[in-house]
MARLO-345489 format. One record per residue (C-alpha): residue number from 1; residue in one letter; x negated, y negated, z negated. Coordinates in nm, 2 decimals, always signed. Example, Ala and Ser with C-alpha at 12.3 -4.5 7.8 and 13.67 -1.06 7.14 Angstrom:
2
{1,"A",{-1.23,+0.45,-0.78}},
{2,"S",{-1.37,+0.11,-0.71}},
END
This chain:
384
{1,"E",{+19.30,-20.86,-4.65}},
{2,"G",{+18.97,-20.99,-4.60}},
{3,"R",{+18.84,-20.61,-4.48}},
{4,"F",{+18.53,-20.56,-4.19}},
{5,"M",{+18.72,-20.31,-4.00}},
{6,"G",{+18.41,-20.22,-3.78}},
{7,"P",{+18.22,-20.35,-3.48}},
{8,"L",{+18.54,-20.43,-3.28}},
{9,"H",{+18.70,-20.60,-3.54}},
{10,"G",{+18.95,-20.82,-3.41}},
{11,"V",{+18.91,-20.72,-3.03}},
{12,"P",{+19.17,-20.74,-2.79}},
{13,"V",{+19.17,-20.47,-2.55}},
{14,"A",{+19.37,-20.34,-2.25}},
{15,"L",{+19.46,-20.03,-2.18}},
{16,"K",{+19.52,-19.83,-1.85}},
{17,"D",{+19.91,-19.73,-1.85}},
{18,"I",{+19.76,-19.32,-1.85}},
{19,"Y",{+19.64,-19.39,-2.18}},
{20,"D",{+19.83,-19.29,-2.49}},
{21,"A",{+19.89,-19.53,-2.77}},
{22,"A",{+20.09,-19.46,-3.07}},
{23,"G",{+20.46,-19.62,-3.03}},
{24,"L",{+20.38,-19.72,-2.70}},
{25,"V",{+20.53,-19.62,-2.36}},
{26,"T",{+20.34,-19.43,-2.08}},
{27,"T",{+20.46,-19.50,-1.80}},
{28,"A",{+20.17,-19.42,-1.56}},
{29,"G",{+20.30,-19.67,-1.30}},
{30,"A",{+20.54,-19.42,-1.19}},
{31,"G",{+20.93,-19.40,-1.20}},
{32,"P",{+21.15,-19.39,-1.51}},
{33,"W",{+21.16,-19.00,-1.49}},
{34,"A",{+20.79,-19.02,-1.57}},
{35,"H",{+20.84,-19.26,-1.89}},
{36,"R",{+20.74,-19.12,-2.22}},
{37,"R",{+20.70,-19.25,-2.55}},
{38,"A",{+20.37,-19.14,-2.68}},
{39,"T",{+20.35,-19.01,-3.05}},
{40,"V",{+19.94,-18.99,-3.13}},
{41,"D",{+19.66,-19.23,-2.96}},
{42,"A",{+19.44,-19.07,-2.72}},
{43,"V",{+19.15,-18.98,-2.88}},
{44,"S",{+18.95,-19.20,-2.70}},
{45,"V",{+19.23,-19.52,-2.81}},
{46,"A",{+19.22,-19.39,-3.17}},
{47,"R",{+18.80,-19.38,-3.19}},
{48,"L",{+18.86,-19.74,-3.07}},
{49,"R",{+19.10,-19.84,-3.31}},
{50,"G",{+18.88,-19.73,-3.59}},
{51,"A",{+18.64,-19.94,-3.49}},
{52,"G",{+18.80,-20.23,-3.58}},
{53,"A",{+18.97,-20.30,-3.22}},
{54,"V",{+19.33,-20.45,-3.14}},
{55,"I",{+19.54,-20.28,-2.85}},
{56,"L",{+19.68,-20.54,-2.68}},
{57,"G",{+19.91,-20.32,-2.47}},
{58,"K",{+19.91,-20.16,-2.11}},
{59,"V",{+19.82,-20.26,-1.78}},
{60,"T",{+19.88,-20.15,-1.45}},
{61,"T",{+19.80,-19.85,-1.27}},
{62,"T",{+19.86,-19.72,-0.90}},
{63,"A",{+20.09,-19.44,-0.98}},
{64,"F",{+19.95,-19.13,-1.15}},
{65,"A",{+19.59,-19.31,-1.07}},
{66,"F",{+19.59,-19.20,-0.72}},
{67,"R",{+19.67,-19.41,-0.41}},
{68,"D",{+20.03,-19.58,-0.45}},
{69,"P",{+19.94,-19.93,-0.53}},
{70,"T",{+20.06,-20.20,-0.78}},
{71,"E",{+20.16,-20.56,-0.73}},
{72,"T",{+19.86,-20.66,-0.93}},
{73,"G",{+19.64,-20.95,-0.70}},
{74,"N",{+19.23,-21.00,-0.75}},
{75,"P",{+19.19,-21.32,-0.97}},
{76,"W",{+18.95,-21.42,-0.78}},
{77,"N",{+19.21,-21.43,-0.48}},
{78,"P",{+19.53,-21.27,-0.57}},
{79,"A",{+19.60,-21.24,-0.19}},
{80,"H",{+19.36,-20.96,-0.23}},
{81,"T",{+19.33,-20.66,-0.42}},
{82,"P",{+19.18,-20.60,-0.72}},
{83,"G",{+19.12,-20.21,-0.64}},
{84,"G",{+19.27,-19.93,-0.82}},
{85,"S",{+19.36,-19.72,-0.95}},
{86,"S",{+19.28,-19.93,-1.28}},
{87,"S",{+19.41,-20.25,-1.11}},
{88,"G",{+19.54,-20.43,-1.42}},
{89,"S",{+19.19,-20.32,-1.58}},
{90,"G",{+18.99,-20.48,-1.35}},
{91,"A",{+19.23,-20.77,-1.33}},
{92,"A",{+19.30,-20.87,-1.71}},
{93,"V",{+18.91,-20.85,-1.77}},
{94,"G",{+18.81,-21.02,-1.42}},
{95,"S",{+19.08,-21.31,-1.52}},
{96,"R",{+18.94,-21.32,-1.87}},
{97,"M",{+19.24,-21.18,-2.07}},
{98,"V",{+19.06,-20.98,-2.24}},
{99,"P",{+18.70,-20.87,-2.30}},
{100,"L",{+18.73,-20.49,-2.25}},
{101,"A",{+18.98,-20.28,-2.07}},
{102,"L",{+19.00,-19.87,-2.04}},
{103,"G",{+18.96,-19.78,-1.68}},
{104,"T",{+18.98,-19.41,-1.55}},
{105,"Q",{+18.76,-19.28,-1.25}},
{106,"T",{+18.82,-19.00,-1.05}},
{107,"V",{+18.69,-19.12,-0.73}},
{108,"G",{+18.60,-19.45,-0.77}},
{109,"S",{+18.91,-19.63,-1.00}},
{110,"V",{+18.68,-19.79,-1.24}},
{111,"L",{+18.38,-19.93,-1.09}},
{112,"R",{+18.54,-20.02,-0.77}},
{113,"P",{+18.79,-20.24,-0.93}},
{114,"A",{+18.50,-20.37,-1.15}},
{115,"A",{+18.30,-20.47,-0.88}},
{116,"Y",{+18.63,-20.63,-0.68}},
{117,"C",{+18.72,-20.83,-0.98}},
{118,"G",{+18.34,-20.93,-1.08}},
{119,"V",{+18.28,-20.75,-1.39}},
{120,"V",{+18.08,-20.47,-1.54}},
{121,"G",{+18.24,-20.11,-1.45}},
{122,"F",{+18.10,-19.83,-1.65}},
{123,"K",{+18.16,-19.46,-1.65}},
{124,"P",{+17.93,-19.21,-1.86}},
{125,"T",{+17.83,-18.84,-1.81}},
{126,"H",{+18.14,-18.65,-1.73}},
{127,"G",{+18.23,-18.46,-2.06}},
{128,"R",{+18.06,-18.77,-2.24}},
{129,"I",{+18.44,-18.88,-2.40}},
{130,"S",{+18.76,-18.74,-2.46}},
{131,"A",{+18.98,-18.72,-2.21}},
{132,"V",{+19.28,-18.55,-2.44}},
{133,"G",{+19.60,-18.82,-2.41}},
{134,"V",{+19.50,-18.92,-2.10}},
{135,"V",{+19.74,-18.82,-1.80}},
{136,"P",{+19.48,-18.63,-1.58}},
{137,"L",{+19.48,-18.65,-1.21}},
{138,"A",{+19.21,-18.42,-1.16}},
{139,"W",{+19.04,-18.26,-1.49}},
{140,"S",{+18.76,-18.17,-1.33}},
{141,"L",{+18.64,-18.52,-1.17}},
{142,"D",{+18.79,-18.72,-1.44}},
{143,"H",{+18.62,-18.97,-1.64}},
{144,"V",{+18.69,-19.19,-1.92}},
{145,"G",{+18.56,-19.58,-1.81}},
{146,"V",{+18.56,-19.92,-1.93}},
{147,"L",{+18.60,-20.27,-1.74}},
{148,"C",{+18.38,-20.51,-1.96}},
{149,"R",{+18.20,-20.84,-1.93}},
{150,"A",{+17.87,-20.74,-1.99}},
{151,"V",{+17.64,-20.37,-2.03}},
{152,"E",{+17.62,-20.49,-2.40}},
{153,"D",{+17.99,-20.41,-2.41}},
{154,"A",{+17.97,-20.12,-2.23}},
{155,"A",{+17.72,-19.96,-2.41}},
{156,"L",{+17.90,-20.08,-2.77}},
{157,"A",{+18.21,-19.91,-2.64}},
{158,"L",{+18.03,-19.56,-2.52}},
{159,"A",{+17.91,-19.56,-2.88}},
{160,"I",{+18.21,-19.59,-3.03}},
{161,"M",{+18.40,-19.32,-2.81}},
{162,"A",{+18.15,-19.06,-2.73}},
{163,"G",{+18.11,-18.74,-2.92}},
{164,"H",{+18.27,-18.41,-2.87}},
{165,"D",{+18.64,-18.34,-2.86}},
{166,"A",{+18.68,-17.92,-2.93}},
{167,"A",{+19.03,-18.02,-2.81}},
{168,"D",{+18.90,-18.10,-2.47}},
{169,"P",{+18.80,-17.81,-2.27}},
{170,"H",{+18.57,-18.05,-2.11}},
{171,"S",{+18.40,-18.19,-2.35}},
{172,"V",{+18.04,-18.12,-2.38}},
{173,"P",{+17.84,-18.16,-2.72}},
{174,"M",{+17.57,-18.35,-2.63}},
{175,"P",{+17.34,-18.51,-2.89}},
{176,"L",{+17.40,-18.94,-2.85}},
{177,"D",{+17.17,-19.20,-2.81}},
{178,"D",{+17.17,-19.53,-2.96}},
{179,"Y",{+17.28,-19.70,-2.67}},
{180,"V",{+17.39,-20.07,-2.84}},
{181,"G",{+16.96,-20.03,-2.89}},
{182,"S",{+16.89,-19.93,-2.56}},
{183,"V",{+16.98,-20.26,-2.43}},
{184,"A",{+16.81,-20.48,-2.71}},
{185,"S",{+16.48,-20.51,-2.51}},
{186,"P",{+16.47,-20.33,-2.21}},
{187,"A",{+16.18,-20.30,-2.01}},
{188,"A",{+16.12,-20.37,-1.62}},
{189,"P",{+16.27,-20.05,-1.49}},
{190,"R",{+16.19,-19.84,-1.18}},
{191,"L",{+16.47,-19.87,-0.95}},
{192,"G",{+16.53,-19.58,-0.70}},
{193,"V",{+16.73,-19.73,-0.39}},
{194,"L",{+16.95,-19.46,-0.21}},
{195,"R",{+16.88,-19.64,+0.18}},
{196,"P",{+17.08,-19.39,+0.35}},
{197,"L",{+17.43,-19.55,+0.15}},
{198,"V",{+17.28,-19.91,+0.18}},
{199,"E",{+17.31,-19.90,+0.51}},
{200,"R",{+17.64,-19.81,+0.54}},
{201,"A",{+17.79,-20.10,+0.35}},
{202,"E",{+17.88,-20.39,+0.54}},
{203,"P",{+17.64,-20.61,+0.73}},
{204,"D",{+17.70,-20.91,+0.44}},
{205,"N",{+17.69,-20.69,+0.13}},
{206,"R",{+17.41,-20.50,+0.27}},
{207,"A",{+17.22,-20.84,+0.31}},
{208,"Q",{+17.35,-20.92,-0.05}},
{209,"I",{+17.17,-20.59,-0.19}},
{210,"D",{+16.83,-20.66,+0.00}},
{211,"S",{+16.86,-20.98,-0.14}},
{212,"T",{+16.96,-20.89,-0.49}},
{213,"L",{+16.64,-20.59,-0.46}},
{214,"K",{+16.45,-20.86,-0.35}},
{215,"A",{+16.47,-21.10,-0.67}},
{216,"L",{+16.48,-20.79,-0.90}},
{217,"R",{+16.09,-20.69,-0.74}},
{218,"A",{+16.00,-21.07,-0.79}},
{219,"A",{+16.13,-21.03,-1.19}},
{220,"G",{+15.92,-20.74,-1.25}},
{221,"A",{+16.11,-20.44,-1.13}},
{222,"Q",{+15.92,-20.15,-0.96}},
{223,"V",{+16.20,-20.10,-0.64}},
{224,"E",{+16.10,-19.77,-0.42}},
{225,"D",{+16.36,-19.60,-0.19}},
{226,"A",{+16.49,-19.26,-0.34}},
{227,"P",{+16.60,-18.97,-0.13}},
{228,"L",{+16.97,-18.86,-0.08}},
{229,"A",{+17.01,-18.47,-0.10}},
{230,"A",{+17.07,-18.26,+0.16}},
{231,"S",{+17.39,-18.13,-0.04}},
{232,"F",{+17.53,-18.50,+0.03}},
{233,"E",{+17.66,-18.34,+0.36}},
{234,"G",{+17.98,-18.17,+0.28}},
{235,"L",{+18.02,-18.35,-0.08}},
{236,"P",{+18.33,-18.53,-0.03}},
{237,"E",{+18.51,-18.29,+0.14}},
{238,"A",{+18.47,-18.07,-0.16}},
{239,"G",{+18.56,-18.34,-0.44}},
{240,"D",{+18.89,-18.38,-0.23}},
{241,"T",{+18.97,-18.00,-0.22}},
{242,"V",{+18.90,-18.03,-0.57}},
{243,"M",{+19.14,-18.31,-0.65}},
{244,"R",{+19.42,-18.19,-0.42}},
{245,"A",{+19.40,-17.83,-0.61}},
{246,"E",{+19.38,-17.98,-0.93}},
{247,"A",{+19.63,-18.25,-0.90}},
{248,"A",{+19.88,-18.02,-0.76}},
{249,"A",{+19.82,-17.77,-1.05}},
{250,"F",{+19.92,-18.07,-1.30}},
{251,"H",{+20.21,-18.20,-1.13}},
{252,"R",{+20.37,-17.84,-1.03}},
{253,"D",{+20.64,-17.86,-1.26}},
{254,"L",{+20.75,-18.23,-1.27}},
{255,"Y",{+20.71,-18.24,-0.83}},
{256,"A",{+20.93,-17.93,-0.84}},
{257,"R",{+21.20,-18.17,-1.05}},
{258,"H",{+21.11,-18.49,-0.88}},
{259,"A",{+21.02,-18.45,-0.55}},
{260,"A",{+21.21,-18.70,-0.37}},
{261,"E",{+21.14,-19.00,-0.60}},
{262,"Y",{+20.73,-18.91,-0.60}},
{263,"P",{+20.52,-19.16,-0.48}},
{264,"V",{+20.43,-19.12,-0.10}},
{265,"H",{+20.06,-19.10,-0.14}},
{266,"L",{+20.09,-18.94,-0.42}},
{267,"G",{+20.38,-18.66,-0.32}},
{268,"E",{+20.16,-18.57,-0.01}},
{269,"R",{+19.83,-18.50,-0.22}},
{270,"V",{+20.05,-18.24,-0.46}},
{271,"K",{+20.20,-18.08,-0.11}},
{272,"D",{+19.82,-18.04,+0.03}},
{273,"G",{+19.70,-17.88,-0.30}},
{274,"Q",{+19.97,-17.64,-0.33}},
{275,"A",{+19.79,-17.51,+0.02}},
{276,"V",{+19.45,-17.50,-0.12}},
{277,"R",{+19.30,-17.13,-0.17}},
{278,"A",{+19.12,-17.00,-0.46}},
{279,"V",{+18.81,-16.92,-0.26}},
{280,"D",{+18.84,-17.28,-0.11}},
{281,"Y",{+18.84,-17.47,-0.44}},
{282,"L",{+18.58,-17.27,-0.64}},
{283,"A",{+18.34,-17.30,-0.31}},
{284,"A",{+18.41,-17.67,-0.36}},
{285,"Q",{+18.31,-17.67,-0.72}},
{286,"T",{+18.01,-17.50,-0.60}},
{287,"H",{+17.94,-17.75,-0.36}},
{288,"R",{+17.99,-18.04,-0.69}},
{289,"R",{+17.75,-17.89,-0.88}},
{290,"A",{+17.42,-17.78,-0.62}},
{291,"F",{+17.47,-18.18,-0.54}},
{292,"R",{+17.44,-18.26,-0.92}},
{293,"A",{+17.12,-18.05,-0.98}},
{294,"D",{+17.00,-18.19,-0.68}},
{295,"M",{+17.06,-18.56,-0.76}},
{296,"A",{+16.98,-18.52,-1.12}},
{297,"S",{+16.64,-18.38,-1.00}},
{298,"V",{+16.57,-18.72,-0.81}},
{299,"A",{+16.78,-18.95,-1.04}},
{300,"S",{+16.52,-18.84,-1.37}},
{301,"R",{+16.23,-18.96,-1.18}},
{302,"F",{+16.40,-19.30,-1.17}},
{303,"D",{+16.54,-19.54,-1.46}},
{304,"A",{+16.86,-19.59,-1.21}},
{305,"L",{+16.94,-19.50,-0.85}},
{306,"V",{+17.09,-19.83,-0.66}},
{307,"S",{+17.34,-19.78,-0.42}},
{308,"P",{+17.64,-19.98,-0.32}},
{309,"T",{+17.96,-19.97,-0.51}},
{310,"A",{+18.20,-20.08,-0.23}},
{311,"P",{+18.14,-20.12,+0.12}},
{312,"G",{+18.21,-20.53,+0.09}},
{313,"T",{+18.43,-20.77,-0.10}},
{314,"A",{+18.81,-20.68,-0.22}},
{315,"P",{+19.02,-20.63,+0.08}},
{316,"K",{+19.28,-20.87,+0.23}},
{317,"G",{+19.64,-20.74,+0.13}},
{318,"L",{+19.74,-20.54,-0.18}},
{319,"A",{+19.84,-20.23,+0.03}},
{320,"F",{+19.51,-20.13,+0.03}},
{321,"T",{+19.29,-20.08,-0.32}},
{322,"G",{+18.98,-20.03,-0.11}},
{323,"D",{+18.71,-19.75,+0.00}},
{324,"A",{+18.58,-19.51,-0.29}},
{325,"S",{+18.31,-19.36,-0.08}},
{326,"F",{+18.00,-19.49,-0.26}},
{327,"C",{+18.14,-19.42,-0.59}},
{328,"A",{+18.31,-19.05,-0.51}},
{329,"P",{+17.93,-18.88,-0.51}},
{330,"W",{+17.84,-18.99,-0.88}},
{331,"S",{+18.25,-18.87,-0.96}},
{332,"S",{+18.19,-18.57,-0.79}},
{333,"A",{+17.85,-18.53,-0.98}},
{334,"G",{+17.99,-18.59,-1.30}},
{335,"M",{+17.66,-18.86,-1.35}},
{336,"P",{+17.69,-19.18,-1.52}},
{337,"S",{+17.70,-19.48,-1.33}},
{338,"I",{+17.75,-19.91,-1.37}},
{339,"S",{+17.85,-20.15,-1.12}},
{340,"L",{+17.68,-20.50,-1.16}},
{341,"P",{+17.82,-20.83,-1.02}},
{342,"T",{+17.59,-20.97,-0.81}},
{343,"G",{+17.71,-21.28,-0.72}},
{344,"L",{+18.00,-21.43,-0.49}},
{345,"A",{+18.02,-21.37,-0.10}},
{346,"P",{+18.14,-21.72,+0.17}},
{347,"S",{+18.49,-21.59,+0.06}},
{348,"G",{+18.44,-21.65,-0.28}},
{349,"L",{+18.51,-21.32,-0.38}},
{350,"P",{+18.25,-21.08,-0.59}},
{351,"F",{+17.96,-20.85,-0.45}},
{352,"A",{+17.85,-20.56,-0.68}},
{353,"I",{+17.55,-20.30,-0.69}},
{354,"Q",{+17.64,-20.01,-0.87}},
{355,"L",{+17.33,-19.82,-1.05}},
{356,"T",{+17.35,-19.44,-1.13}},
{357,"G",{+17.13,-19.24,-1.38}},
{358,"A",{+17.06,-18.84,-1.44}},
{359,"P",{+17.32,-18.65,-1.64}},
{360,"W",{+17.34,-18.77,-2.03}},
{361,"S",{+17.10,-19.09,-1.97}},
{362,"E",{+17.35,-19.34,-2.04}},
{363,"A",{+17.08,-19.52,-2.28}},
{364,"R",{+16.84,-19.53,-2.00}},
{365,"L",{+17.10,-19.62,-1.75}},
{366,"F",{+17.21,-19.88,-1.99}},
{367,"A",{+16.87,-20.02,-2.05}},
{368,"A",{+16.78,-20.07,-1.64}},
{369,"A",{+17.11,-20.25,-1.60}},
{370,"A",{+17.09,-20.45,-1.90}},
{371,"W",{+16.75,-20.59,-1.77}},
{372,"C",{+16.91,-20.62,-1.41}},
{373,"E",{+17.20,-20.84,-1.56}},
{374,"R",{+16.95,-21.06,-1.74}},
{375,"A",{+16.75,-21.06,-1.42}},
{376,"I",{+17.08,-21.11,-1.16}},
{377,"G",{+17.20,-21.38,-1.41}},
{378,"F",{+17.54,-21.34,-1.23}},
{379,"K",{+17.81,-21.53,-1.47}},
{380,"E",{+18.10,-21.66,-1.31}},
{381,"A",{+18.49,-21.64,-1.37}},
{382,"P",{+18.74,-21.72,-1.17}},
{383,"H",{+18.89,-22.08,-1.13}},
{384,"A",{+19.21,-22.14,-1.29}},
END
């Protein structure tokens, strides 16, 4: 009809199969007993459609966005994992099937697939985008996120999807910034390197990060070490406690009816979560909030904090979707993070770095990431 539909007019978008899209079946990557046909769009999907996006279809997810893997391979080498749980989202963008895909991150399920598949992965501050219409894993930790080809695409996606939703109890009515404008002419950023995390990476990845930081410094960035808060100690256990308890709460009725059919890893997680004591759950939530406050103070002094996205490149085989421990702190803290590809290993698989900002500072983070993206200049795509 010749009508302009919005900034995503005609852009094909893929949905991780835990997002509801009216008329499509949501499988959550699980058995037929878990399938249902959606009658309305998830809020994030509705906002994308309202901006002109064309929902191309669903892509694979690990079962209920946990650890039980898919059969999806990595576009750079199908014998290696694309990561998870947003496996299909990473593979679809990495293989250039679509320019944008929705994923979710509870621990590392957006940024890690992005890193393994050589694309940009972004999650905002927890509560910035409504999660209504998205199958949850753990409400306190679940983030709506995007996988895309460039930082400017992530900024545009956030500009479209962000905003308070009274129907989501975790949505926060915070002011929105000019995310698209933030990437137009970014200045050289001040970067705080979380050296204790960098030192935990595999040697070849650590060398790549150091080489990347050297190049960023030479291009004009201010690069210095930043402290990792003492409250990091015990944070992985706190996040795991919250996830187990909340997953058990969500799956309680479905698991009671279909325990024998449940995916192995998720079934074990639900059983473990049923045993979490209220006092331990509350202590874990308190620990998360303390770490967030501590690292928000650190992050506010920088345009972005730098750490690995993953220990190394994508592991071989499809039975394991990779180590999420480098993404987990920022999911637990609910702080905005973005993963940028930085180059290829001798194996031909992508390397990446992770940039993290203070809560609600997505525009500042996008500016830093866009500047770094241009300085790094990675534009490789998998060979057909």
